[in-house]
MINUDO-511639 format. One line per 8 residues: number of its first residue (from 1); their letters; for each residue x, y, z of N, C-alpha, C. Coordinates in steps of 0.1 Angstrom, whole numbers, padded with zeros to 4 digits. Layout:
# residues N
NUM) A) X:Y:Z:X:Y:Z:X:Y:Z ~ ...
This chain:
# residues 173
1) MDLTHLSI) 0316:0211:-0111:0310:0199:-0106:0308:0189:-0118 ~ 0313:0177:-0116:0313:0167:-0127:0300:0159:-0125 ~ 0291:0159:-0134:0278:0152:-0133:0280:0137:-0134 ~ 0291:0132:-0139:0293:0118:-0141:0303:0112:-0131 ~ 0308:0119:-0122:0318:0114:-0112:0311:0111:-0099 ~ 0312:0099:-0095:0306:0094:-0083:0315:0098:-0071 ~ 0309:0103:-0060:0317:0107:-0048:0319:0095:-0039 ~ 0311:0084:-0041:0313:0072:-0033:0312:0060:-0043
9) APWDIVVR) 0316:0049:-0038:0317:0037:-0047:0302:0033:-0051 ~ 0301:0028:-0064:0288:0024:-0069:0281:0014:-0060 ~ 0289:0004:-0055:0283:-0006:-0046:0277:-0001:-0034 ~ 0283:0010:-0029:0279:0017:-0017:0264:0023:-0019 ~ 0262:0029:-0030:0249:0034:-0034:0239:0023:-0035 ~ 0243:0012:-0042:0234:0001:-0044:0230:-0005:-0030 ~ 0240:-0007:-0021:0237:-0013:-0008:0227:-0004:0000 ~ 0230:0009:-0001:0221:0019:0006:0207:0018:0001
17) CVTIYLVM) 0205:0018:-0012:0192:0017:-0018:0185:0005:-0015 ~ 0191:-0007:-0016:0185:-0019:-0013:0181:-0020:0002 ~ 0189:-0015:0011:0186:-0014:0025:0174:-0006:0028 ~ 0174:0006:0022:0162:0016:0024:0150:0010:0018 ~ 0151:0003:0007:0139:-0003:0000:0133:-0014:0010 ~ 0142:-0022:0015:0137:-0033:0023:0131:-0028:0036 ~ 0137:-0018:0042:0132:-0012:0054:0118:-0006:0052 ~ 0117:0001:0040:0104:0007:0037:0093:-0004:0035
25) VVGLRIFG) 0096:-0014:0028:0087:-0025:0025:0082:-0031:0039 ~ 0092:-0034:0048:0088:-0039:0061:0080:-0029:0069 ~ 0084:-0017:0068:0076:-0006:0075:0062:-0005:0070 ~ 0060:-0005:0057:0047:-0004:0051:0039:-0017:0054 ~ 0045:-0028:0055:0038:-0041:0058:0033:-0040:0072 ~ 0041:-0035:0081:0037:-0034:0095:0026:-0023:0097 ~ 0028:-0012:0089:0019:-0001:0090:0004:-0004:0087 ~ 0002:-0013:0078:-0012:-0018:0076:-0016:-0017:0061
33) KRELGQMT) -0029:-0020:0059:-0035:-0021:0046:-0043:-0008:0043 ~ -0039:-0001:0033:-0047:0010:0029:-0045:0012:0014 ~ -0055:0016:0007:-0054:0021:-0007:-0049:0035:-0007 ~ -0044:0039:-0018:-0039:0053:-0019:-0050:0063:-0016 ~ -0062:0060:-0021:-0073:0069:-0018:-0078:0069:-0004 ~ -0074:0060:0004:-0078:0059:0018:-0068:0066:0027 ~ -0057:0072:0022:-0047:0078:0030:-0053:0091:0036 ~ -0049:0092:0049:-0053:0104:0056:-0043:0115:0054
41) IFDLVLVL) -0045:0127:0058:-0035:0138:0057:-0023:0134:0065 ~ -0025:0127:0076:-0014:0123:0085:-0005:0113:0077 ~ -0011:0104:0070:-0004:0094:0062:0005:0101:0051 ~ -0001:0111:0045:0006:0119:0034:0018:0126:0040 ~ 0016:0132:0052:0027:0139:0058:0038:0129:0061 ~ 0034:0118:0066:0044:0108:0070:0052:0104:0057 ~ 0045:0101:0046:0052:0097:0034:0062:0108:0029 ~ 0057:0120:0029:0066:0131:0025:0078:0133:0034
49) LVANAVQP) 0076:0132:0047:0087:0133:0056:0097:0121:0055 ~ 0092:0109:0053:0101:0098:0052:0109:0099:0039 ~ 0102:0103:0028:0109:0104:0015:0120:0115:0017 ~ 0118:0125:0024:0128:0136:0025:0139:0131:0034 ~ 0136:0123:0044:0146:0118:0054:0155:0107:0048 ~ 0149:0098:0039:0158:0087:0034:0166:0091:0022 ~ 0163:0102:0015:0171:0106:0004:0186:0108:0007 ~ 0190:0115:0017:0204:0115:0020:0210:0102:0024
57) AMTGPDSS) 0202:0093:0030:0207:0080:0034:0210:0072:0021 ~ 0203:0074:0010:0206:0067:-0002:0217:0073:-0010 ~ 0218:0086:-0010:0228:0092:-0019:0241:0094:-0012 ~ 0241:0095:0002:0253:0098:0009:0259:0111:0004 ~ 0272:0113:0003:0277:0125:-0001:0276:0128:-0016 ~ 0271:0118:-0024:0271:0119:-0038:0259:0127:-0043 ~ 0261:0136:-0052:0251:0144:-0058:0252:0144:-0074 ~ 0258:0134:-0079:0261:0134:-0093:0248:0128:-0101
65) LLGGLLII) 0248:0132:-0113:0237:0126:-0122:0238:0111:-0123 ~ 0250:0106:-0124:0253:0092:-0125:0248:0085:-0113 ~ 0250:0091:-0101:0246:0085:-0088:0231:0084:-0088 ~ 0224:0095:-0092:0209:0095:-0093:0204:0084:-0102 ~ 0210:0083:-0114:0206:0072:-0123:0208:0058:-0117 ~ 0219:0057:-0110:0222:0044:-0104:0212:0041:-0093 ~ 0207:0051:-0086:0197:0049:-0075:0184:0045:-0082 ~ 0180:0052:-0092:0168:0048:-0099:0168:0034:-0105
73) GTLMAVNW) 0179:0031:-0111:0181:0017:-0117:0180:0007:-0106 ~ 0187:0009:-0095:0187:0000:-0084:0173:-0002:-0078 ~ 0166:0009:-0075:0153:0007:-0070:0143:0000:-0079 ~ 0144:0003:-0092:0136:-0004:-0102:0139:-0019:-0102 ~ 0152:-0022:-0102:0156:-0036:-0102:0152:-0044:-0090 ~ 0153:-0037:-0078:0149:-0044:-0066:0134:-0046:-0066 ~ 0127:-0036:-0070:0112:-0037:-0070:0108:-0048:-0080 ~ 0114:-0049:-0092:0111:-0059:-0101:0114:-0073:-0095
81) TVGKARLR) 0125:-0074:-0088:0130:-0087:-0082:0120:-0091:-0071 ~ 0116:-0082:-0063:0107:-0085:-0052:0093:-0089:-0058 ~ 0089:-0082:-0068:0076:-0086:-0075:0076:-0100:-0080 ~ 0087:-0104:-0087:0089:-0117:-0093:0089:-0127:-0081 ~ 0097:-0124:-0071:0098:-0134:-0060:0085:-0136:-0053 ~ 0077:-0126:-0052:0064:-0127:-0045:0055:-0136:-0053 ~ 0056:-0135:-0067:0048:-0144:-0075:0052:-0159:-0075 ~ 0065:-0161:-0073:0070:-0174:-0073:0071:-0181:-0060
89) SRLIRGLL) 0071:-0174:-0049:0073:-0180:-0036:0061:-0177:-0027 ~ 0055:-0188:-0022:0044:-0187:-0012:0049:-0180:0001 ~ 0062:-0183:0005:0067:-0178:0017:0069:-0163:0016 ~ 0075:-0158:0005:0077:-0144:0003:0063:-0137:0002 ~ 0054:-0143:-0005:0041:-0137:-0007:0034:-0135:0007 ~ 0036:-0146:0016:0030:-0145:0029:0037:-0134:0037 ~ 0050:-0132:0036:0057:-0121:0043:0053:-0107:0038 ~ 0051:-0106:0025:0049:-0093:0020:0034:-0089:0018
97) QPPATVLA) 0025:-0099:0017:0011:-0096:0015:0003:-0101:0026 ~ -0003:-0093:0035:-0010:-0097:0046:-0023:-0104:0042 ~ -0028:-0113:0050:-0041:-0119:0047:-0052:-0109:0048 ~ -0064:-0112:0042:-0076:-0104:0044:-0080:-0104:0059 ~ -0086:-0093:0063:-0091:-0092:0077:-0106:-0092:0076 ~ -0112:-0101:0084:-0127:-0101:0084:-0132:-0090:0093 ~ -0138:-0080:0087:-0144:-0068:0094:-0158:-0071:0100 ~ -0165:-0080:0093:-0179:-0083:0097:-0182:-0097:0092
105) SGGRWNPG) -0189:-0104:0100:-0194:-0117:0095:-0208:-0120:0101 ~ -0216:-0127:0094:-0230:-0130:0099:-0238:-0117:0102 ~ -0235:-0107:0094:-0243:-0094:0096:-0239:-0086:0108 ~ -0227:-0089:0114:-0223:-0081:0126:-0209:-0076:0125 ~ -0206:-0064:0129:-0193:-0059:0128:-0184:-0066:0139 ~ -0171:-0067:0135:-0161:-0072:0145:-0153:-0060:0150 ~ -0157:-0054:0161:-0150:-0042:0166:-0135:-0043:0168 ~ -0131:-0055:0172:-0116:-0057:0174:-0109:-0056:0160
113) ALSSQGLD) -0114:-0062:0150:-0108:-0061:0137:-0108:-0047:0131 ~ -0119:-0040:0133:-0120:-0026:0128:-0109:-0018:0135 ~ -0108:-0019:0148:-0099:-0012:0156:-0084:-0015:0152 ~ -0081:-0028:0151:-0067:-0032:0147:-0063:-0027:0134 ~ -0073:-0025:0125:-0070:-0020:0111:-0071:-0005:0110 ~ -0073:0002:0121:-0074:0017:0121:-0086:0022:0114 ~ -0097:0014:0115:-0110:0018:0109:-0120:0020:0120 ~ -0129:0030:0118:-0140:0031:0127:-0152:0026:0120
121) QEDAEEAL) -0163:0024:0127:-0175:0019:0121:-0181:0028:0110 ~ -0179:0041:0111:-0184:0050:0101:-0176:0048:0087 ~ -0163:0045:0088:-0155:0043:0076:-0160:0030:0069 ~ -0163:0020:0077:-0167:0007:0072:-0181:0008:0066 ~ -0190:0016:0073:-0203:0017:0067:-0203:0025:0054 ~ -0194:0034:0053:-0192:0042:0040:-0189:0032:0029 ~ -0180:0023:0032:-0176:0013:0022:-0188:0004:0018 ~ -0196:0001:0028:-0208:-0007:0025:-0217:0001:0015
129) REHGVDDV) -0219:0013:0018:-0228:0021:0009:-0222:0022:-0005 ~ -0208:0023:-0006:-0202:0023:-0019:-0205:0010:-0027 ~ -0207:0000:-0020:-0210:-0013:-0026:-0225:-0015:-0028 ~ -0233:-0005:-0025:-0248:-0006:-0026:-0255:-0013:-0015 ~ -0249:-0014:-0004:-0255:-0021:0008:-0257:-0011:0019 ~ -0269:-0011:0024:-0273:-0001:0034:-0269:-0004:0048 ~ -0268:-0016:0052:-0265:-0020:0066:-0257:-0033:0066 ~ -0249:-0034:0077:-0241:-0046:0078:-0250:-0058:0080
137) SETTRVEL) -0262:-0057:0085:-0271:-0069:0086:-0274:-0075:0073 ~ -0272:-0068:0062:-0275:-0073:0048:-0263:-0080:0042 ~ -0253:-0083:0050:-0241:-0089:0045:-0239:-0102:0053 ~ -0231:-0111:0046:-0226:-0123:0053:-0212:-0122:0057 ~ -0205:-0113:0049:-0190:-0112:0052:-0186:-0098:0046 ~ -0177:-0091:0053:-0171:-0079:0049:-0156:-0081:0052 ~ -0147:-0079:0042:-0133:-0081:0045:-0125:-0070:0039 ~ -0114:-0067:0047:-0104:-0057:0043:-0093:-0065:0036
145) EADGSISV) -0092:-0063:0023:-0082:-0071:0015:-0068:-0066:0017 ~ -0058:-0074:0012:-0044:-0071:0014:-0041:-0057:0007 ~ -0048:-0054:-0004:-0045:-0041:-0011:-0052:-0029:-0005 ~ -0059:-0031:0006:-0066:-0020:0012:-0081:-0018:0008 ~ -0085:-0026:-0002:-0099:-0025:-0006:-0108:-0033:0003 ~ -0121:-0029:0003:-0130:-0037:0011:-0140:-0044:0002 ~ -0141:-0058:0005:-0150:-0066:-0002:-0162:-0069:0006 ~ -0174:-0069:-0001:-0186:-0071:0006:-0193:-0083:0000
153) VAREGQGS) -0198:-0093:0008:-0206:-0104:0003:-0220:-0102:0008 ~ -0230:-0099:-0001:-0243:-0096:0003:-0250:-0109:0009 ~ -0259:-0107:0018:-0267:-0118:0024:-0276:-0125:0014 ~ -0281:-0119:0004:-0290:-0125:-0006:-0283:-0136:-0013 ~ -0271:-0139:-0012:-0264:-0149:-0019:-0260:-0145:-0033 ~ -0260:-0132:-0036:-0256:-0128:-0049:-0241:-0128:-0052 ~ -0233:-0132:-0042:-0219:-0132:-0043:-0214:-0118:-0040 ~ -0202:-0115:-0043:-0196:-0103:-0039:-0202:-0091:-0047
161) VRPRRRTR) -0205:-0081:-0040:-0211:-0069:-0046:-0200:-0060:-0052 ~ -0201:-0056:-0064:-0191:-0048:-0070:-0194:-0033:-0066 ~ -0183:-0026:-0062:-0185:-0012:-0059:-0190:-0004:-0071 ~ -0198:0006:-0068:-0202:0015:-0079:-0190:0024:-0082 ~ -0187:0025:-0095:-0176:0034:-0098:-0180:0048:-0099 ~ -0171:0056:-0094:-0174:0071:-0095:-0170:0076:-0109 ~ -0178:0083:-0115:-0175:0088:-0128:-0176:0103:-0128 ~ -0169:0110:-0136:-0169:0124:-0137:-0173:0128:-0152
169) AVKRP) -0181:0137:-0153:-0184:0142:-0166:-0174:0152:-0171 ~ -0169:0150:-0182:-0158:0159:-0188:-0164:0166:-0200 ~ -0164:0179:-0199:-0169:0187:-0210:-0158:0189:-0220 ~ -0161:0185:-0232:-0151:0187:-0243:-0154:0200:-0251 ~ -0144:0207:-0255:-0147:0219:-0262:-0152:0217:-0276
């Protein structure tokens, strides 16, 4: 087996990678807003299965080292290009980055927004506690941001409350 001999044309690998990348971006955009730490076990299973399923679609019959390097380079180049385009174009940013969703306003939950984002009230209340707020009535606004984080604006007019960071003690020898 020759590690540098491609079984298919390089352009074929590039087209496959770009197509899979774009389909995944659209799928994740439709899927919703979540931070990595908010993934459920079902989300993890989905990601693993999708990764396993798309690998043959990108490589086709090629299993060469050169083909793998071409795939990595293509994916990195497409990701860099999409990132730059998102920064430069309001249209692309709008397509790729969903607007914030108002989960609560005026101290009351919006059940429709919670449901549409796949959150239940207990999840949202946990986020409030992480921000140091005991009850939704103590807020003027709670939003699910495009990156999956939850922002809380406290009623006292203090502005956005920053979440308390979890820290771990590390014992050094």
